C-alpha positions in Angstrom: -7.1 -3.7 15.7 -5.5 -0.7 17.3 -7.5 2.3 18.7 -7.1 5.8 17.2 -5.8 8.5 19.6 -4.9 12.1 19.6 -1.4 12.5 20.9 -0.6 15.8 22.6 3.0 16.6 23.6 3.9 19.3 26.1 0.4 18.7 27.6 1.1 19.8 31.2 1.0 23.6 30.7 0.0 26.4 28.4 -1.2 25.6 24.9 -0.9 21.9 25.6 -3.6 22.0 28.4 -6.0 23.8 26.1 -5.3 21.4 23.2 -6.2 18.6 25.6 -9.4 20.3 26.8 -10.7 21.2 23.4 -9.9 17.9 21.8 -11.5 16.1 24.7 -14.6 18.3 24.3 -14.8 17.1 20.7 -14.8 13.5 21.8 -11.2 12.6 21.0 -9.4 9.8 22.9 -6.3 11.4 24.3 -2.7 10.4 25.1 -1.1 13.3 27.0 2.7 13.5 27.2 4.9 15.7 29.4 7.6 15.4 32.1 5.5 16.8 35.0 3.5 13.8 36.3 1.4 15.7 38.9 0.1 18.2 36.3 -0.5 15.4 33.7 -2.4 13.2 36.2 -4.6 16.2 37.3 -5.4 17.0 33.7 -6.2 13.4 32.8 -8.5 13.1 35.9 -10.2 16.4 34.9 -10.9 15.2 31.4 -11.6 11.5 31.9 -10.8 9.1 29.2 -7.3 10.5 28.8 -4.1 8.5 29.3 -1.1 10.3 30.8 2.4 9.4 29.8 5.2 10.9 32.0 8.2 11.3 29.6 10.9 13.9 29.1 10.9 14.2 25.3 14.2 16.0 25.3 16.2 12.9 26.4 17.7 10.5 23.8 15.4 7.9 22.3 12.3 9.6 23.8 10.3 9.5 20.6 11.1 5.8 20.1 10.0 5.0 23.7 6.8 6.9 23.3 5.8 5.1 20.1 6.6 1.7 21.8 4.3 2.8 24.7 1.5 3.5 22.3 2.0 0.2 20.5 2.0 -1.7 23.9 -1.4 0.0 24.7 -2.9 -1.0 21.3 -3.1 2.6 20.1 -2.3 4.4 16.8 -2.0 8.1 16.3 -4.8 9.6 14.3 -3.9 13.2 15.3 -0.4 14.4 16.4 -0.1 17.7 18.2 3.6 18.5 18.2 3.4 21.2 21.0 6.4 20.3 23.2 9.2 22.9 23.1 10.8 25.9 24.8 12.7 29.0 24.1 16.0 30.6 25.3 16.5 34.3 25.5 19.9 35.9 25.6 23.0 36.4 23.5 24.0 33.3 21.6 27.6 33.4 22.9 26.3 33.4 26.5 24.0 30.5 26.3 24.8 27.2 28.0 25.7 24.7 25.2 23.9 21.7 26.6 20.7 23.6 27.2 20.9 25.1 23.7 21.3 21.7 22.2 18.4 20.4 24.3 16.2 23.1 22.9 17.2 22.3 19.3 16.7 18.6 19.8 13.2 19.1 21.4 11.9 21.8 19.1 13.2 20.2 15.9 14.5 16.7 16.4 11.7 15.1 18.5 9.0 16.9 16.5 10.5 15.4 13.3 10.9 11.9 14.9 7.3 11.8 16.0 6.0 13.0 12.6 8.1 10.5 10.8 6.9 7.7 13.1 3.2 8.4 12.6 3.1 9.4 8.9 3.4 5.9 7.3 0.4 4.6 9.2 -1.6 7.7 8.3 -0.8 7.2 4.6 -1.8 3.6 4.8 -5.1 4.5 6.5 -5.5 7.5 4.2 -6.5 9.7 7.1 -4.9 11.6 10.0 -3.6 15.0 11.0 -0.4 16.7 12.2 -0.5 20.1 13.9 3.0 21.5 14.5 3.3 24.4 16.9 5.8 27.0 15.6 5.6 30.8 16.2 5.6 34.1 14.5 9.3 33.8 15.2 9.4 31.5 12.2 9.1 34.4 9.8 12.3 36.3 10.6 15.7 36.0 12.3 15.7 36.8 16.0 18.8 38.4 17.5 18.6 37.8 21.3 16.8 34.5 20.7 18.8 33.4 17.6 18.6 29.6 18.0 14.9 29.6 19.1 13.8 31.6 16.1 15.8 29.3 13.9 14.1 26.2 15.3 10.7 27.7 14.6 11.7 28.5 11.0 12.6 24.8 10.7 9.2 23.8 12.0 7.4 26.1 9.5 9.4 24.9 6.5 9.0 21.2 7.4 5.3 21.6 8.0 4.7 23.4 4.7 6.6 20.7 2.8 4.7 17.9 4.5 1.4 19.7 3.9 2.1 19.3 0.1 3.5 15.8 0.3 0.7 14.3 2.3 -2.3 16.1 0.9 -2.8 13.5 -1.9 -2.9 10.8 0.8 -5.7 12.3 2.8 -3.4 13.4 5.6 -3.7 17.0 6.9 -0.7 19.0 8.1 -0.9 22.5 9.6 1.6 24.8 11.2 0.3 27.0 14.0 2.2 30.2 14.4 1.1 32.2 17.5 2.5 35.5 18.6 2.9 36.3 22.3 0.5 34.1 24.3 -0.3 34.0 28.0 1.6 30.9 29.0 4.8 30.0 31.0 6.9 30.5 27.9 8.5 33.8 28.8 9.4 32.7 32.3 11.1 29.5 31.0 12.8 31.4 28.2 14.3 34.0 30.6 12.6 37.1 29.2 13.5 40.2 31.3 10.8 41.6 33.5 10.1 44.8 31.5 10.1 42.8 28.2 7.8 40.2 29.7 5.4 42.9 30.9 5.4 44.5 27.4 4.6 41.1 25.8 1.8 40.5 28.3 0.0 43.7 27.1 -0.3 42.3 23.5 -0.5 38.6 24.4 -3.5 36.4 23.5 -5.1 33.9 25.8 -4.1 30.4 24.9 -7.7 29.0 24.3 -8.4 31.0 21.2 -5.0 30.3 19.8 -5.6 26.6 20.2 -9.1 26.9 18.7 -7.7 28.7 15.6 -5.1 26.0 15.2 -7.5 23.1 15.4 -9.9 24.9 13.0 -7.1 25.4 10.6 -6.2 21.8 10.7 -9.8 20.8 10.1 -9.7 23.0 7.0 -6.2 21.7 6.1 -4.7 25.1 6.0 -0.9 25.0 5.7 -0.3 27.9 8.0 -2.4 29.5 10.8 -1.2 32.8 12.3 -3.3 34.0 15.2 -4.2 37.6 15.8 -4.5 40.5 13.4 -1.3 42.2 14.6 0.6 39.0 14.3 -0.8 38.4 10.8 0.3 41.8 9.7 3.8 41.3 11.1 4.2 38.0 9.3 3.1 39.5 6.0 5.4 42.5 6.5 8.5 40.3 6.7 7.9 39.1 3.2 8.2 42.6 1.7 10.6 44.5 4.0 14.3 44.2 3.3 15.9 41.5 5.3 18.4 43.9 6.8 15.6 46.0 8.2 13.7 43.0 9.5 16.7 41.7 11.5 17.5 45.2 12.8 14.0 45.7 14.1 14.0 42.2 15.7 17.4 43.0 17.3 16.2 46.2 18.8 13.8 44.4 21.1 15.6 43.9 24.4 14.5 40.6 25.9 
């Protein structure tokens, strides 16, 4: 008999840390995955009862290796938090091809691989949950971060489809779409200083973003957008002309 665990990817920083803390507070047995071992070990020690797995999910075969590790430890995934990912700011023509492909593979490919790996078992047990972290970027094109916005549109579309497919089997799927959040995201993405400061003024703390996502999953909401301003923006993209939406997005100098 295998033990149920909550698997959190990208657990060494930002939203991942708060996912781990809040799930631990609710009594979940955690498996935390990220590439920065020192941060993972410190978080696992803080929480107690959490297992840290040092793994760069962007490398080939990472998802397969992670699932093999879980099996070797007698664990099955009862909750998957697909949080690992990063963004790249800048003109598409100027971005380094290998780094661009790494982002696409992590944000879309690994997320898909992990979901595909855990879904059959969830269906068989008629329980389980998947929380995919997207962004309000999912609702419109993003000149200046073109591929990143596209990856999050993929995550949103996949999550909505799986929400409907898996609902009859007792499996919950939610897509969390935060707006600007106080994490390391902007620094990693390469946001300019002035733009980063502007985002900081409207950014949310990560803890309430995570709480909203977990609450939405508990209620089996297909989509959770955090913050009133972000919700208004997401709704507006449905009614404004696409040409206007992309021009507005393109006017933001990152």
